[in-house]
C-alpha positions in Angstrom: 122.5 57.7 127.9 119.5 56.7 125.8 116.7 59.2 126.2 113.4 57.7 125.2 110.8 60.4 123.8 107.5 60.7 125.0 105.3 58.5 123.4 102.3 61.2 122.7 104.8 63.7 121.3 106.0 61.4 118.7 104.5 63.4 116.0 105.4 66.8 116.9 108.5 66.4 119.2 111.2 66.5 116.3 112.6 62.7 117.6 113.4 64.4 121.2 117.2 64.5 120.5 119.0 64.2 123.8 122.5 65.5 125.1 124.5 64.0 128.2 123.5 64.9 131.5 125.1 67.9 132.8 125.4 68.4 136.8 124.9 71.4 138.7 125.3 71.4 142.4 122.2 72.8 144.3 124.3 75.9 145.6 125.5 76.9 141.8 121.6 76.7 140.9 121.0 79.2 143.2 123.8 81.4 141.6 122.5 80.7 138.3 119.0 81.1 138.7 117.6 78.2 137.8 114.1 77.1 138.6 112.1 74.0 137.8 108.2 73.1 137.4 105.6 71.1 136.1 104.7 72.3 132.4 101.1 73.5 132.9 98.1 71.5 131.1 96.9 73.1 128.0 94.5 72.4 125.2 93.5 73.5 121.7 91.0 73.1 119.6 91.8 70.8 116.4 93.4 72.9 113.8 94.8 72.8 110.2 98.4 74.5 108.6 97.3 77.8 107.0 99.1 80.6 105.4 98.5 83.8 104.5 99.0 87.6 103.7 98.0 91.0 104.3 95.0 92.3 102.1 95.4 96.2 101.1 92.2 97.9 102.8 91.9 100.3 99.8 89.3 98.9 98.3 86.7 98.1 101.2 87.5 101.4 102.5 86.8 103.0 99.3 83.5 100.8 98.9 82.5 101.7 102.4 83.0 105.7 101.3 81.0 105.1 98.5 78.2 103.8 99.9 78.1 106.5 102.4 78.2 109.0 99.5 75.0 106.9 97.9 73.0 106.9 101.1 73.7 110.8 101.4 72.4 111.6 97.9 69.6 109.5 98.5 68.7 111.1 101.3 68.9 114.4 99.9 66.8 113.5 96.7 64.1 112.3 99.2 63.9 115.4 100.8 63.6 117.5 97.3 60.7 115.1 95.9 59.1 115.4 99.3 59.3 119.5 98.8 58.0 119.4 95.3 55.4 116.9 96.0 54.0 119.1 98.4 54.3 122.1 96.4 52.5 120.4 93.4 49.7 119.2 95.9 49.1 123.0 97.2 48.5 124.3 93.9 52.1 126.0 93.7 54.2 127.0 90.7 55.8 123.6 90.6 55.3 121.9 87.0 54.2 118.3 86.7 57.5 117.6 85.0 59.6 118.8 87.8 57.8 116.3 90.2 58.6 113.5 87.9 62.4 114.4 87.5 62.5 114.2 91.3 60.9 110.8 91.3 63.4 109.9 88.8 66.4 111.2 90.6 65.1 109.4 93.6 65.4 106.2 92.0 68.3 106.6 90.1 69.8 107.3 93.8 68.4 104.7 95.3 69.6 102.1 92.6 72.9 103.6 92.6 72.9 103.0 96.7 71.6 99.3 95.9 74.5 98.5 93.4 77.2 99.2 95.8 75.4 97.6 98.5 75.2 94.5 96.2 79.3 95.0 95.6 79.7 95.0 99.1 77.9 91.4 99.5 79.6 90.1 96.6 83.0 91.0 97.0 83.1 91.0 100.8 80.2 89.0 102.3 77.6 89.6 105.2 79.7 90.2 108.1 81.0 93.6 106.1 77.4 94.3 104.5 75.3 93.7 107.5 76.8 96.9 109.3 75.0 100.1 110.0 76.5 103.2 108.7 78.3 104.1 111.7 79.6 100.7 112.2 81.1 100.8 108.6 82.6 104.4 109.2 84.1 103.0 112.5 85.6 99.8 110.6 86.9 102.3 107.8 88.5 104.3 110.5 90.3 101.7 112.2 91.4 100.0 108.9 93.0 103.5 108.0 94.6 103.7 111.4 96.2 100.5 111.1 94.2 99.4 114.3 92.6 96.3 112.4 93.9 94.9 109.5 92.3 92.3 106.7 94.3 88.8 105.9 93.2 86.5 103.1 94.3 82.7 105.1 94.4 79.9 102.7 94.4 76.2 103.5 96.7 74.1 101.5 94.4 72.2 98.9 95.9 68.7 100.3 94.3 69.8 103.8 91.1 71.0 102.6 88.5 70.7 105.6 84.8 70.9 105.9 84.6 71.8 109.9 83.9 75.1 110.8 86.7 77.6 111.3 86.9 79.4 114.9 90.0 81.2 114.6 93.4 81.5 112.9 96.7 81.6 114.8 99.4 83.2 112.5 103.0 84.5 112.7 105.0 86.7 110.4 107.7 84.8 108.6 110.9 85.1 111.1 108.7 86.4 113.6 107.5 82.8 115.3 107.1 84.0 118.9 104.8 86.9 118.3 101.3 85.4 117.9 98.7 87.3 116.0 95.0 85.7 116.8 92.1 86.5 114.5 88.8 85.6 115.6 87.0 86.7 112.8 87.0 84.1 109.9 85.1 84.2 107.1 84.5 81.9 103.8 86.5 84.0 101.0 83.6 84.6 98.1 86.7 84.4 95.5 89.0 81.7 94.9 92.9 82.7 95.8 94.2 83.3 92.3 97.6 82.3 93.2 96.8 79.1 95.0 93.5 78.1 94.1 93.2 76.6 97.3 90.4 77.1 100.1 90.4 80.1 101.6 89.1 82.7 104.2 88.9 86.4 105.1 89.9 87.3 108.5 90.1 90.5 110.6 92.7 91.0 113.1 93.0 93.6 115.8 96.7 95.1 115.9 97.5 95.7 119.5 100.9 97.1 118.6 101.7 98.8 115.7 100.3 98.8 112.1 100.9 95.8 110.1 102.4 96.3 106.0 100.3 95.3 103.7 101.4 92.0 101.7 102.8 90.7 105.0 103.3 86.9 104.8 101.9 85.1 107.6 102.1 81.3 108.7 100.5 79.3 111.4 97.0 77.1 111.9 93.6 77.4 111.3 91.4 76.2 114.7 88.4 74.3 113.5 85.5 73.4 115.4 85.7 69.8 117.5 87.1 68.1 120.4 90.0 69.9 121.9 93.6 68.5 121.9 94.9 68.0 125.0 99.0 68.7 125.9 101.0 71.1 127.8 101.9 74.4 127.4 106.1 75.5 127.0 106.9 78.4 128.2 109.2 80.4 126.4 111.8 81.0 129.0 112.1 77.3 129.1 113.5 76.9 125.6 116.7 77.5 124.2 118.0 77.5 120.6 121.5 75.8 119.8 122.9 74.1 116.8 119.8 74.9 114.8 117.3 73.2 117.2 114.9 74.1 120.2 116.1 72.3 123.6 114.4 72.2 127.2 116.1 70.8 130.2 114.5 68.0 132.2 115.5 67.4 135.8 117.0 64.2 136.1 118.3 64.1 139.5 118.7 66.4 142.5 121.9 67.9 140.8 121.5 66.5 137.5 119.7 68.3 134.1 119.3 66.7 130.5 118.9 68.6 127.6 115.9 67.3 125.1 115.3 68.7 121.7 111.5 69.6 120.8 109.7 70.9 118.2 108.4 74.6 117.7 106.0 73.6 115.1 103.1 74.7 117.6 103.5 78.2 118.5 101.3 80.0 120.6 101.5 83.3 122.6 104.3 83.1 125.1 105.8 79.9 124.0 104.6 76.2 122.8 102.1 73.8 122.7 103.1 70.1 122.8 100.0 67.5 122.0 99.6 64.3 124.6 97.9 62.8 127.3 100.5 60.7 129.2 103.4 63.2 129.5 105.1 62.4 132.8 105.0 65.0 135.9 108.4 65.4 135.5 110.2 68.9 136.6 111.4 71.3 133.6 113.8 74.2 133.9 111.5 77.3 133.3 114.1 79.6 134.6 117.8 79.8 134.0 117.9 77.1 130.5 120.4 79.7 128.9 122.5 79.5 132.2 122.7 75.6 132.2 123.1 75.9 128.2 126.2 78.1 128.7 127.5 75.9 131.8 127.2 72.7 129.3 129.1 74.5 126.6 131.6 76.1 127.8 134.3 74.1 125.8 133.9 73.0 122.4 130.6 72.2 120.9 129.5 68.6 121.2 128.7 66.3 118.4 124.7 65.6 118.6 
């Protein structure tokens, strides 16, 4: 049987290989829990492949704490200066050198605070430095608790882009089905020494559990531009066999064809296939594993 691949998916569908059609009577379909439906339409922004790793929060947490201490020191020296200036102006026993010392301490404390705030700007950028003291402390608390993580996202040099990044969809190696979505994307202020490539700093909200520092990630960077149209392939529609991913298309009342597809563009809950002319065929969205079991009861076929 000669199964032609869908034209718009040639770039993403891994040659859309096929296997012989399998016949399953209607009564058996009900017993196996097989359900079919059209794949839902879906759109994604333009994207480029990216990889990254989770950074240690220790440097920025330490810097936030130092800035907090420096602000407290400025407040204390300001109160001390105001006190001695009032006492000196009212003729109390306060020497002029005490006023000068209080003023010098205030200047020194302000300079120390400014130096730390400058470091925050230069090392981490305006998204981090533009926060209020309360917001910065909240960020530090979330980073320490593992509710947020900081990542470095790098684009390979061959794929460098000028478009504005909107978000990143990333997966830990070996866990392609679990998507980590990052909507805070900031240009990195320092080059990634390991790759010497275009990179960004991102912030991930951890919904489930803290992510370990150094975790390697791969996925895509979503860019500003015209959305890509396609379909969403749910996870339950996909089975894995002979090292490939497959879906079943209903080719007749009692017939199903197994088609091979690429899992290159993983999204939350499944995969995305790009294209505008996908035929409105019915695909198995429930019971695909049962179909595979029925098809492969004997020796594995040659693909």
